[in-house]
C-alpha positions as CSV (number, residue, x, y, z in Angstrom):
1,M,-4.6,21.9,-6.4
2,N,-2.7,20.1,-9.1
3,D,-4.5,20.6,-12.4
4,V,-4.5,16.8,-13.1
5,V,-6.2,16.1,-9.7
6,L,-8.7,19.0,-10.2
7,D,-9.7,17.7,-13.7
8,I,-10.1,14.2,-12.4
9,A,-12.1,15.4,-9.3
10,L,-14.5,17.5,-11.5
11,K,-15.0,14.5,-13.8
12,H,-16.1,12.3,-11.0
13,A,-17.7,14.8,-8.5
14,G,-21.2,14.4,-10.0
15,E,-21.2,10.6,-9.9
16,M,-22.8,8.6,-7.1
17,G,-19.9,7.1,-5.2
18,G,-17.5,9.1,-7.4
19,L,-14.8,9.5,-4.8
20,L,-13.4,6.0,-5.2
21,P,-13.1,6.1,-9.0
22,C,-11.5,9.5,-8.6
23,L,-8.9,8.3,-6.2
24,H,-8.1,5.3,-8.3
25,E,-7.7,7.5,-11.4
26,V,-5.5,10.1,-9.5
27,Q,-3.3,7.3,-8.2
28,E,-3.1,5.6,-11.6
29,R,-2.0,8.9,-13.2
30,L,0.3,10.3,-10.5
31,G,1.4,7.1,-8.6
32,Y,-0.1,8.5,-5.4
33,I,-2.7,10.9,-4.1
34,P,-1.0,14.1,-3.0
35,A,-1.6,14.8,0.7
36,Q,-1.9,18.5,-0.1
37,A,-4.9,17.7,-2.4
38,H,-7.0,16.1,0.3
39,G,-8.8,19.3,1.2
40,Q,-9.5,20.2,-2.4
41,L,-10.8,16.7,-3.1
42,A,-13.0,17.1,0.0
43,E,-14.4,20.3,-1.4
44,A,-15.1,18.9,-4.8
45,F,-17.1,16.0,-3.3
46,S,-18.7,18.0,-0.5
47,L,-16.9,16.0,2.2
48,S,-14.6,16.9,5.1
49,A,-10.9,16.5,4.6
50,A,-11.0,13.9,7.4
51,E,-13.5,11.8,5.4
52,V,-11.3,11.9,2.3
53,H,-8.2,11.0,4.4
54,G,-10.2,8.2,6.1
55,V,-11.0,6.7,2.7
56,I,-7.4,7.0,1.5
57,S,-6.0,5.5,4.7
58,F,-8.6,2.7,4.9
59,Y,-7.8,1.1,1.6
60,H,-4.2,-0.2,1.6
61,D,-3.8,0.4,-2.2
62,F,-4.0,4.2,-1.8
63,R,-0.9,6.3,-1.0
64,D,-0.6,10.0,-0.2
65,A,3.1,10.1,-0.9
66,P,5.3,8.7,-3.7
67,A,6.3,5.1,-3.1
68,S,8.7,2.6,-4.5
69,K,7.5,0.4,-7.3
70,L,8.6,-2.7,-5.4
71,A,6.2,-3.7,-2.7
72,V,7.1,-6.1,0.1
73,Q,3.8,-7.6,1.4
74,I,3.5,-9.7,4.5
75,C,0.3,-11.7,4.8
76,C,-1.3,-11.1,8.1
77,A,-4.5,-13.2,7.6
78,E,-5.4,-15.9,10.1
79,A,-4.0,-18.8,8.1
80,C,-0.6,-17.2,7.9
81,Q,-0.8,-16.0,11.5
82,A,-1.3,-19.6,12.6
83,V,2.0,-20.6,11.1
84,G,4.3,-17.7,12.0
85,S,3.4,-14.5,10.2
86,R,3.0,-12.7,13.5
87,E,6.8,-13.0,14.0
88,L,7.4,-11.6,10.5
89,E,5.0,-8.8,11.1
90,S,6.6,-8.0,14.5
91,H,10.2,-8.0,13.4
92,A,10.0,-7.0,9.7
93,P,10.2,-3.2,10.4
94,Q,13.5,-3.6,12.3
95,T,14.9,-6.3,9.9
96,L,14.1,-4.3,6.8
97,G,14.6,-0.8,8.3
98,V,11.2,0.6,7.3
99,D,7.7,0.8,9.0
100,F,4.6,-0.7,7.5
101,G,3.0,1.7,5.0
102,E,6.3,3.5,4.3
103,T,9.0,3.4,1.7
104,H,12.6,2.5,2.7
105,A,15.0,5.5,2.8
106,S,16.8,4.1,-0.2
107,G,13.6,4.2,-2.2
108,A,14.1,0.5,-3.2
109,Y,11.0,-0.9,-1.6
110,R,7.9,-0.3,0.6
111,L,6.6,-2.5,3.4
112,E,2.9,-3.4,3.4
113,R,0.5,-5.6,5.4
114,V,-1.9,-7.6,3.3
115,Y,-4.7,-10.0,4.3
116,C,-4.4,-13.0,2.0
117,L,-2.0,-13.7,-0.9
118,G,-3.9,-16.9,-1.8
119,N,-1.1,-19.1,-0.6
120,C,-2.6,-20.2,2.6
121,A,-1.4,-23.8,2.5
122,C,2.2,-22.6,2.4
123,G,2.1,-19.8,5.0
124,P,3.5,-17.6,6.2
125,S,3.5,-16.0,2.8
126,V,5.3,-12.9,1.6
127,R,5.0,-11.2,-1.9
128,V,8.1,-9.3,-3.1
129,G,7.1,-7.5,-6.3
130,D,5.0,-10.0,-8.3
131,V,6.5,-13.1,-6.7
132,V,4.7,-14.9,-3.8
133,H,7.0,-16.9,-1.5
134,G,5.7,-19.5,1.0
135,R,7.0,-20.7,4.3
136,V,9.0,-17.6,4.8
137,N,10.9,-17.2,8.1
138,L,12.5,-14.0,9.4
139,A,16.0,-15.1,8.5
140,E,15.0,-15.4,4.8
141,L,13.1,-12.1,4.6
142,S,16.0,-9.8,4.0
143,G,17.5,-12.0,1.3
144,L,14.1,-12.2,-0.6
145,V,13.8,-8.4,-0.4
146,A,17.4,-7.9,-1.6
147,Q,16.8,-10.3,-4.4
148,G,13.6,-8.6,-5.4
149,A,15.2,-5.1,-5.4
150,D,18.0,-6.4,-7.6
151,A,15.6,-7.8,-10.2
């Protein structure tokens, strides 16, 4: 296991509920949680590797592979679904050339589902980097992503 991951795991292993703070710290330090460390993390916390993987995959903020700094997030909450986010969600992978949860081959951005950007009155909403855009349609999505990647 990476020495950084091991040090962080040992620091949190004795804490009640220490896995989440450990995972947050690992991701903060490395930018992701290495997939090859899941088994060792499981051992440090007396869990199965499947349990560790389950926690990492359940929370959308955790990644087990390096990702682009630019996130493209499509709101999939009910308010946005009611005004068109389902179309964005259905066609974004083909339009942007990347599946949800993955980083584009160019490394320029990653595509993510989120469940509320706090812009419900102006849905469907998309966040590109730190900028939330409202009333986004599929035709505008690529341009917003290109604009965000250029920033």
